[in-house]
C-alpha positions in Angstrom: 96.6 71.1 208.4 94.8 70.2 205.2 97.5 69.0 202.9 95.6 70.4 199.9 95.9 73.9 201.4 99.7 73.8 201.5 101.5 76.1 199.2 102.6 74.2 196.0 105.9 76.0 196.1 106.6 74.4 199.5 106.3 70.9 198.2 109.3 68.9 197.0 108.8 68.3 193.2 110.1 65.1 191.5 113.6 65.2 189.9 114.1 61.5 189.3 110.9 60.8 187.3 111.8 60.0 183.7 115.3 58.9 184.6 115.3 56.6 187.6 111.7 55.6 187.1 108.9 56.2 184.6 107.2 59.6 184.6 104.0 58.3 183.1 101.7 57.2 185.9 100.1 54.2 184.1 103.5 52.8 182.9 105.0 53.4 186.3 102.2 51.5 188.0 102.6 48.6 185.6 106.4 48.5 186.2 106.1 48.6 189.9 103.5 45.9 189.9 105.9 43.7 188.0 108.7 44.3 190.6 106.4 43.3 193.5 105.1 40.3 191.6 108.7 39.1 191.0 110.2 39.9 194.4 111.1 37.6 197.3 108.4 37.5 199.9 109.4 37.3 203.6 107.6 35.3 206.3 104.4 37.0 207.2 105.0 36.7 211.0 108.1 39.0 210.9 107.7 42.2 212.9 109.9 44.6 210.8 111.4 47.6 212.5 113.6 48.8 209.6 114.6 48.0 206.1 117.6 48.8 203.9 116.5 49.3 200.3 118.3 50.2 197.1 117.6 53.5 195.2 119.0 52.9 191.7 116.8 53.0 188.5 113.9 50.6 188.8 115.2 48.5 185.8 118.3 47.7 187.9 117.1 47.5 191.5 113.3 47.7 191.6 112.7 44.1 192.4 115.3 44.1 195.2 113.7 47.2 196.6 110.3 45.5 196.4 111.7 42.6 198.3 112.7 45.0 201.1 109.4 46.9 201.3 107.2 43.8 201.0 108.8 42.4 204.2 106.1 44.5 205.8 102.4 43.7 205.3 100.4 45.8 202.8 97.9 46.6 205.5 100.5 47.3 208.2 99.5 49.9 210.8 102.6 52.1 210.3 102.2 55.6 211.7 105.3 57.1 209.9 108.1 55.9 207.6 111.3 57.6 208.5 112.9 57.8 205.1 116.6 58.2 205.5 119.4 58.5 203.0 123.0 59.9 202.6 123.5 63.0 200.5 124.8 62.5 196.9 124.9 66.2 196.1 126.3 68.2 199.1 128.1 67.7 202.4 127.2 69.3 205.7 127.8 68.5 209.4 124.5 66.9 210.3 121.2 66.0 208.8 118.5 67.9 206.9 114.8 67.0 207.5 112.3 68.1 205.0 109.5 70.0 206.8 108.0 72.6 204.4 105.5 70.5 202.5 104.9 67.1 200.9 106.8 65.0 198.3 105.2 64.9 194.9 105.6 61.9 192.5 103.7 60.8 189.4 101.5 58.8 191.7 100.5 61.8 193.7 101.2 63.5 197.0 103.2 61.7 199.7 102.3 63.4 203.0 105.2 64.5 205.1 104.6 64.5 208.9 105.6 68.2 209.2 104.9 68.2 212.9 107.6 65.6 213.6 109.9 67.1 211.0 109.6 70.6 212.5 110.1 69.3 216.0 113.3 67.5 215.0 114.6 70.6 213.4 113.7 72.9 216.3 114.9 70.6 219.1 118.1 69.2 217.7 121.0 71.3 216.4 122.1 68.3 214.3 119.0 68.7 212.1 119.4 72.4 211.6 120.3 72.3 208.0 118.4 73.7 205.0 115.8 71.7 203.0 117.7 72.5 199.9 119.6 69.3 200.5 116.5 67.4 199.3 115.7 69.3 196.2 118.1 67.5 193.8 118.6 64.3 195.9 117.2 61.2 194.3 117.8 58.6 197.0 114.6 59.3 199.0 112.4 60.1 196.1 113.0 56.8 194.4 111.5 54.9 197.4 108.3 56.9 197.5 106.4 55.6 194.4 107.1 52.1 195.7 105.6 53.0 199.1 102.6 54.7 197.4 101.9 51.7 195.3 102.4 49.0 198.0 100.6 50.1 201.1 96.8 50.0 201.2 97.0 53.2 203.3 100.2 55.2 202.6 101.9 56.1 205.9 103.2 59.7 206.5 106.9 60.1 205.7 109.7 61.9 207.5 112.4 62.5 204.9 115.9 62.9 206.3 119.2 63.4 204.4 122.5 62.8 206.2 125.3 65.0 205.0 128.2 64.0 207.3 130.7 61.1 207.6 131.6 62.0 211.2 130.7 59.0 213.3 130.1 61.1 216.4 127.6 63.3 214.6 126.0 60.2 213.2 125.6 58.9 216.7 123.9 62.3 217.6 121.5 61.8 214.8 120.6 58.3 216.0 120.0 59.6 219.6 117.8 62.4 218.3 115.7 59.8 216.4 115.7 57.2 219.2 112.3 58.4 220.6 110.7 57.7 217.2 112.4 54.3 216.8 109.3 52.4 218.0 107.3 49.4 216.7 104.6 51.7 215.2 107.1 53.5 213.0 109.2 52.0 210.1 112.8 53.2 209.4 113.7 52.9 205.7 117.3 53.3 204.9 117.9 54.1 201.2 121.2 52.9 200.0 122.9 51.0 197.1 126.1 49.0 197.9 129.3 48.7 195.9 129.9 51.1 193.1 131.8 50.2 189.9 133.8 47.1 190.6 133.6 44.1 188.3 130.7 41.7 188.6 132.5 39.1 190.6 134.2 41.6 192.9 130.9 43.2 193.6 129.4 39.9 194.8 132.3 39.5 197.2 132.3 43.0 198.5 128.5 43.3 198.8 128.4 40.0 200.7 131.0 41.2 203.2 129.4 44.5 203.7 125.9 43.0 204.2 127.3 40.4 206.6 128.9 43.2 208.6 125.5 44.9 208.9 124.0 41.6 209.9 126.6 41.3 212.6 124.8 44.1 214.4 128.2 45.6 215.5 128.9 49.1 214.2 132.6 48.7 214.8 132.7 45.5 212.6 130.8 47.4 209.9 133.2 50.3 209.9 136.2 47.9 209.9 134.9 46.0 206.9 134.4 49.3 205.0 138.0 50.2 205.7 139.2 46.7 204.7 137.3 46.9 201.4 139.0 50.2 200.7 142.5 49.0 201.7 142.2 46.0 199.3 142.4 48.4 196.4 139.7 46.5 194.4 139.8 47.7 190.8 137.0 50.2 190.2 135.5 50.2 193.7 134.5 53.8 194.6 132.5 52.9 197.7 131.2 49.7 199.5 127.9 51.4 200.3 126.9 54.8 199.1 124.6 55.3 202.1 126.9 53.8 204.7 126.4 56.8 207.0 122.6 56.1 207.1 123.2 52.4 207.6 125.6 53.1 210.4 123.0 55.4 212.0 120.5 52.5 212.0 123.1 50.2 213.5 123.6 52.7 216.3 119.9 52.7 216.9 119.7 48.9 217.1 123.0 48.4 219.0 122.5 46.8 222.4 118.9 45.6 221.8 119.1 41.8 222.0 115.6 41.5 220.7 116.5 43.0 217.3 118.1 41.1 214.4 119.3 42.0 210.9 118.5 39.6 208.1 119.5 39.5 204.5 116.6 39.1 202.1 117.7 39.6 198.5 120.7 40.7 196.4 121.6 41.4 192.8 123.8 43.9 191.0 123.4 45.8 187.8 125.3 43.1 185.9 122.4 40.7 186.5 120.0 42.9 184.4 119.8 43.2 180.6 120.7 46.9 181.0 124.1 46.6 182.7 127.5 45.2 181.8 129.7 43.1 184.1 132.8 45.3 184.0 131.4 48.1 186.1 128.5 47.3 188.3 126.5 48.6 191.3 125.3 46.3 194.0 121.9 46.1 195.6 121.0 44.5 198.9 117.7 44.2 200.7 118.1 43.8 204.4 115.6 44.0 207.2 115.8 44.6 211.0 113.2 42.4 212.8 112.1 41.6 216.3 113.5 38.1 217.1 110.4 37.1 219.0 108.4 37.1 215.8 110.5 34.4 214.1 110.9 31.7 216.7 108.1 29.6 215.3 106.2 29.4 212.0 102.5 30.0 212.2 100.7 26.6 212.3 97.8 27.8 210.2 100.3 28.1 207.3 100.9 24.4 207.3 99.6 22.6 204.2 98.5 19.6 206.2 95.9 21.8 207.9 94.6 23.3 204.7 91.4 22.1 203.0 89.3 23.4 200.2 85.7 22.6 199.3 84.8 21.6 195.8 83.3 25.0 195.1 86.4 26.8 196.5 88.7 24.7 194.2 86.4 25.5 191.2 86.5 29.2 192.1 90.4 29.2 192.0 90.4 27.6 188.6 87.7 29.9 187.3 89.9 32.9 188.5 93.0 31.4 186.8 91.3 30.6 183.5 89.4 33.9 183.3 92.5 35.8 184.1 94.3 34.3 181.1 91.2 34.6 178.9 90.5 38.2 179.7 94.1 39.1 178.8 94.0 37.1 175.7 90.7 38.4 174.3 90.2 41.8 176.0 93.9 42.8 176.6 93.1 43.8 180.2 93.5 42.3 183.7 90.6 40.5 185.3 88.6 42.4 187.8 87.6 40.4 190.9 84.8 41.3 193.3 86.6 40.5 196.6 83.2 40.5 198.4 82.2 37.4 196.5 85.4 35.5 197.3 85.1 32.7 199.9 87.1 33.4 203.1 89.2 30.3 202.6 90.7 31.9 199.5 91.6 35.1 201.3 94.3 33.5 203.4 97.8 34.8 202.7 99.3 31.7 201.0 101.9 31.1 198.3 100.9 29.2 195.1 102.1 28.2 191.7 100.0 27.8 188.6 101.2 25.2 186.1 100.0 25.0 182.5 100.4 21.9 180.3 99.4 20.9 176.8 99.1 17.2 176.1 101.0 16.5 179.3 103.9 18.7 178.4 104.8 21.8 180.5 103.7 25.1 178.9 104.4 27.5 181.8 104.8 27.5 185.6 105.2 30.6 187.8 104.2 31.4 191.3 105.2 32.7 194.7 106.5 30.9 197.8 105.2 33.3 200.4 102.8 36.1 199.9 101.3 39.0 201.7 98.5 38.9 199.2 95.4 36.6 199.5 95.5 33.3 197.7 92.9 34.2 195.1 95.1 37.2 194.0 98.3 35.1 193.9 96.5 32.6 191.6 95.2 35.5 189.4 98.7 37.0 189.0 100.5 33.6 188.7 98.1 32.4 186.0 98.9 35.5 183.9 102.6 35.1 184.5 102.6 31.4 183.6 100.7 32.1 180.4 102.6 35.2 179.2 105.8 35.8 181.2 107.5 32.4 181.6 110.7 33.1 179.6 111.1 29.4 178.7 108.1 29.7 176.4 106.5 32.2 174.0 103.2 33.8 175.2 100.2 31.5 175.2 98.0 31.8 172.1 94.2 31.7 171.8 94.5 28.3 170.1 96.7 26.9 172.9 94.4 28.3 175.6 91.6 26.0 174.4 93.8 23.0 174.9 95.7 24.0 178.0 95.5 21.9 181.2 95.9 23.6 184.5 97.2 22.7 187.9 97.4 24.9 191.1 99.8 24.1 193.9 99.1 25.8 197.2 102.2 26.1 199.3 103.1 25.8 202.9 105.9 27.7 204.7 109.6 27.2 203.8 111.7 25.2 206.3 115.5 25.3 206.3 117.1 21.8 206.5 120.6 20.6 207.1 120.1 16.9 206.2 118.8 15.8 202.8 117.3 12.8 204.5 114.6 15.1 205.7 113.3 15.4 202.0 110.3 13.2 201.4 109.8 12.7 197.6 106.2 13.6 196.6 105.6 15.5 199.8 108.3 18.1 199.7 109.3 20.7 197.1 112.8 22.0 197.4 114.2 25.5 197.2 118.0 26.0 196.8 119.7 29.4 197.4 123.2 30.6 197.3 124.1 34.3 197.2 121.9 35.8 194.5 121.1 32.5 192.8 118.1 30.4 193.7 115.7 27.9 192.2 112.9 25.5 193.1 111.0 22.5 191.9 107.5 21.6 193.1 106.9 18.4 195.1 105.2 16.5 192.3 108.1 17.0 189.8 110.3 14.4 191.4 107.6 11.7 191.3 106.6 12.6 187.7 110.2 12.0 186.6 111.0 9.1 188.9 114.0 10.9 190.5 115.9 10.0 193.6 116.5 12.7 196.2 120.0 13.3 194.8 118.6 13.7 191.3 115.9 16.0 192.6 118.6 18.2 194.2 120.9 17.9 191.2 118.3 18.9 188.6 117.0 21.8 190.7 120.6 23.0 191.5 121.7 22.8 187.8 118.6 23.7 185.9 116.8 26.1 188.2 119.4 27.7 190.4 122.2 27.7 187.9 124.7 26.3 190.5 125.8 23.2 188.7 124.8 19.6 189.5 126.6 19.5 192.8 126.0 23.2 193.7 123.4 22.3 196.3 126.1 20.8 198.5 127.3 24.3 199.4 124.0 26.1 199.3 121.1 26.8 201.6 118.4 24.1 201.3 114.7 24.5 202.1 111.7 22.3 201.9 108.0 23.1 201.7 104.8 21.2 201.3 102.4 21.7 198.4 98.8 20.8 198.0 98.2 20.0 194.4 94.7 21.0 193.0 93.7 19.5 189.7 91.1 21.0 187.4 88.0 18.9 186.8 88.0 17.5 183.3 85.0 18.5 181.3 
């Protein structure tokens, strides 16, 4: 059926635009782009089967949601996204699948696979509930602009709202969806985590709940939810508002030894400028991947195997400089003709762009891992280093003429358990604990004459906010970086 021929009245119109996210298309696109630029990037060789993504206002949870969605490649061949959430507005003993039309957002029409939706409703009594459950429900809608923005070709969606807390019914929903739980479909579970405890209590509760999901045991998950409730934590209304949807996914994954849950990112509303720390809502990004895809890192990602010709290096610096210059003088982003970009610069690699004036740091921002090509990472990182590094005011035209530039191309992250594995000058370090993290590039230790312990201490204290010795109880990663220096004119 031609989607343009469907009755407008059958489509699901937006209700969260203007409240949970911007209603203006241009502003919305800019906001979403910022979230994806700032989010954590997962390894490119992950084969993702499902993700758990928050659905709060973008100013609170947009970057965590972007971390979840970007665990899949932009050009992923996904047939359908089964978009699943738990009802906030009504209760019913089953699930409602939207089948009468498409979902509309400020970014346009998101096509519903009405064939699958109609079949689910017709063949399974558990799905025989009215589409009215969708009309005022925000949890699925909030995911759709992110999906529309991110994927090069937006997959069809199958929107499902679960209205029951009955575990047997939830199992029936999982069994009805099992034929569609295949590698060519993506299951997206839309859920926030703790509601309204204090900041510190939220961190503890959300970590326990996320760990219960990662355990891949539905009974452990249900037990932790009960324990959180029994602990009478002040202000805690729920550990996970979409727990029934999360449980449904766990029932689908249960017993499959090739599937593994992984935590990607976390924050709560108290981490944002818009929330206080007395009553917060928690946001986790969690993925379900096929284990076989993570046993080894791709060798082609190793920095030791990278090389760039003189002209390729010059092209990267031209992109970085012109990106900043175009924003400074024309107030717009640099357009790049991808057809003219050398193939070596189209590899999916992380990079940092460092700006200095008279040898002093003036900005440094980048990405560890990216699903975008290197030239695009450099373009975006140059802009961010010039205008978005919160340690400095935006770069001026006068400063632009004096700025020195350095581009560091990054290899894959490698978890370590022994700090003796760190080789100064070769390895950068990345320190992570709960929602706090920080990094310093390989060259920083040499430039400052630090020992390994000082390198760890400064990164832990100044970048991750964990204190000088915080690295001792944190996750430690190393990575290699190829430093490219701009030719002096």
